[in-house]
C-alpha positions in Angstrom: 43.2 51.3 21.5 43.2 53.7 24.4 41.5 53.4 27.5 40.9 56.3 30.0 44.1 55.3 31.6 47.9 56.7 30.8 48.9 55.3 27.4 52.5 54.1 26.7 54.5 55.9 23.8 55.2 52.7 22.5 52.7 50.7 20.5 51.3 47.4 21.9 52.7 44.3 20.7 52.4 43.1 17.1 52.6 39.2 16.2 56.1 38.4 15.3 55.2 34.8 14.1 52.6 32.7 12.3 50.3 34.0 9.1 49.7 37.2 10.9 53.6 38.3 11.3 54.8 41.2 9.5 57.2 40.6 7.0 60.9 41.8 7.2 60.0 44.2 4.5 57.3 45.9 6.0 59.4 46.4 9.3 62.0 47.9 7.6 59.7 50.2 5.6 58.0 51.3 8.8 61.4 52.0 10.6 62.7 54.0 7.6 59.1 55.8 7.3 59.2 56.8 10.9 62.4 58.8 9.9 60.1 60.9 7.6 56.9 61.3 9.7 58.4 61.8 13.1 57.2 65.5 13.2 53.8 64.2 12.7 54.0 61.4 15.2 55.1 63.9 17.8 51.9 65.7 16.9 49.8 62.7 17.5 50.8 62.9 21.2 48.9 66.1 21.9 45.3 65.8 23.0 44.1 69.4 23.1 44.0 71.9 26.0 42.2 71.6 29.4 39.7 74.1 28.1 39.3 72.3 24.8 38.4 69.2 26.8 36.2 70.6 29.4 34.3 72.6 26.6 33.5 68.9 24.8 32.8 67.3 28.1 30.1 70.2 28.9 28.7 69.7 25.4 27.9 66.3 25.8 26.9 66.2 29.1 29.9 63.9 30.7 31.4 64.7 34.3 34.5 66.8 34.3 36.8 63.6 35.1 35.1 61.6 32.4 38.1 61.7 30.0 41.2 61.9 32.7 43.9 61.6 30.1 44.0 62.7 26.3 47.1 62.8 24.3 49.7 60.0 24.0 48.0 58.4 20.8 44.5 59.0 21.9 42.2 61.3 20.0 42.6 64.9 20.2 39.7 67.3 21.1 39.3 68.4 17.5 38.3 65.0 16.2 36.0 64.6 19.2 34.3 67.7 18.7 34.0 67.1 14.8 32.4 63.5 15.5 29.8 65.0 17.9 29.0 67.7 15.2 28.3 65.0 12.6 26.4 63.0 15.0 24.1 66.0 15.7 23.6 66.9 12.1 23.1 63.1 10.7 21.7 61.3 13.7 23.1 58.1 12.8 21.7 54.9 13.6 24.7 52.6 13.0 28.4 53.8 13.8 31.3 51.2 13.0 34.8 52.5 14.6 38.1 50.8 14.0 40.3 51.3 17.0 38.5 51.7 20.3 39.1 54.3 22.9 38.4 58.1 24.1 36.2 58.3 20.8 34.1 55.2 21.9 33.0 57.1 24.8 32.2 60.1 23.2 30.3 58.6 20.3 28.1 56.5 22.6 27.2 59.6 24.7 26.4 61.6 21.5 24.4 59.0 20.1 22.5 58.9 23.2 21.8 62.3 23.1 21.2 62.5 19.3 18.9 59.7 17.9 20.0 56.8 20.0 21.9 54.9 17.4 24.1 52.0 18.2 28.1 52.0 18.1 30.0 48.9 17.0 33.6 49.3 18.0 36.6 46.9 16.9 39.8 46.5 18.5 42.8 44.2 18.2 43.5 44.2 21.8 41.3 41.8 23.6 41.8 42.8 27.4 40.9 46.7 26.2 37.6 45.5 24.9 36.6 44.6 28.3 37.9 47.5 29.9 36.1 49.7 27.4 32.5 47.9 28.2 33.2 48.6 32.1 34.4 52.5 31.2 31.1 53.1 29.4 29.1 51.5 32.0 30.7 53.7 34.6 28.7 56.7 32.6 25.5 54.5 31.8 26.3 53.9 28.4 26.7 50.7 26.0 28.0 50.0 22.9 29.0 46.7 20.8 32.7 46.1 21.4 34.3 43.1 19.6 37.8 41.8 19.5 39.3 42.0 16.0 42.7 40.7 16.0 45.2 41.7 13.3 45.3 38.9 10.9 44.0 40.1 7.5 46.1 41.0 4.4 45.0 42.6 1.2 47.1 42.6 -2.1 46.2 46.4 -2.6 47.8 47.4 0.7 50.8 46.3 2.8 50.7 45.6 6.5 48.0 43.6 8.6 44.2 44.7 9.2 41.4 43.6 11.6 40.0 40.3 11.4 36.4 41.5 11.8 33.7 39.4 13.1 30.2 40.3 11.7 29.8 44.1 10.6 26.5 45.7 10.3 25.5 45.4 6.8 24.9 49.2 6.3 27.0 51.7 7.8 26.1 55.2 8.5 29.2 56.5 10.0 32.5 54.8 9.7 35.4 56.4 12.1 38.9 55.1 11.3 41.3 55.5 13.9 43.5 52.0 13.6 45.4 50.0 13.1 48.1 51.8 14.7 50.9 53.3 12.5 53.4 50.9 13.8 51.8 48.0 11.8 52.6 49.8 8.5 52.2 53.5 7.8 49.5 52.6 5.0 47.7 49.9 6.9 44.5 52.0 7.5 43.9 52.0 3.6 42.4 48.6 4.2 39.3 50.2 5.7 38.0 50.6 2.2 36.8 47.0 2.5 34.0 48.6 4.6 33.2 51.6 2.0 30.4 49.4 0.1 28.7 49.0 3.3 28.7 53.0 3.8 25.1 53.7 2.9 23.8 56.8 0.8 24.8 60.1 2.5 26.9 58.0 4.9 30.4 59.4 6.3 33.9 58.3 6.5 36.4 60.0 8.9 40.2 59.0 9.1 42.1 60.3 12.0 45.9 61.3 11.7 45.4 62.5 8.2 48.2 64.8 8.3 50.5 62.1 8.7 52.5 61.1 5.5 51.2 57.5 5.4 47.6 58.6 5.7 48.1 61.2 3.2 49.1 58.6 0.6 46.1 56.5 1.8 43.7 59.5 1.2 45.2 60.2 -2.3 44.5 56.5 -3.3 41.0 56.9 -2.1 40.3 59.8 -3.7 41.4 58.1 -7.1 39.3 54.8 -6.4 36.3 55.7 -4.7 34.6 58.5 -7.0 31.1 58.0 -5.0 32.7 59.8 -2.0 33.6 63.4 -1.6 36.8 63.4 0.3 37.9 66.7 2.3 40.9 67.4 4.3 40.8 69.4 7.6 43.8 70.9 9.1 42.4 72.7 11.9 43.1 70.1 14.4 46.9 69.0 15.3 46.8 65.8 13.3 44.6 66.3 10.5 40.9 64.7 9.7 40.0 63.5 6.4 36.2 63.2 5.7 34.6 61.3 3.0 30.8 61.9 2.1 28.9 59.6 0.0 26.6 60.7 -2.4 22.9 60.0 -2.1 
């Protein structure tokens, strides 16, 4: 989760005790995997140039100071532009986002311009949920923000995933930008739990798809979810995987 404020380099606290705690093996794996993917983690800190950000804000009609800080784990301008591309083309009525932040502002604004759909955004950090509501209200925008603590496990994937409250029965666009890699490099793989709710001709967008962990997730999704056509886009600094569901 990232707000309009500067973001620290370290991930927010992850449960260390109770049923939602990571196992010792998961912690050791995450540390070892960091030695492999550190070059990609460094790229994750880049948000794009000032010119790219200015072009994005002009495109959606946001003020020049609407995104004061990009980078440091926030979405980069490539992802944000591609999200706007898809909203312009598809005019989705239901967008679900895992991991709130700069994407939330851009999605909500793009929806207001193209079809008037609704954003449902979920994040594990409860204080940030309130901050996001306030941030969007500053720009006359609204979205359905929900606290979703990390408490779910799946035998098919290591790590922790969101304990989601009610999720829309049918999703037109699913944007996956969480949980953070510090939970587990493969944790975002559990987003496939929502793939059956993606409607015909719907779309899935996975951020940070160039990282080794997400590449493994991508390969497994390609093997398992034959009803989606997955395409990797490497033009941005962090990589983007797009899955398009057949009609």
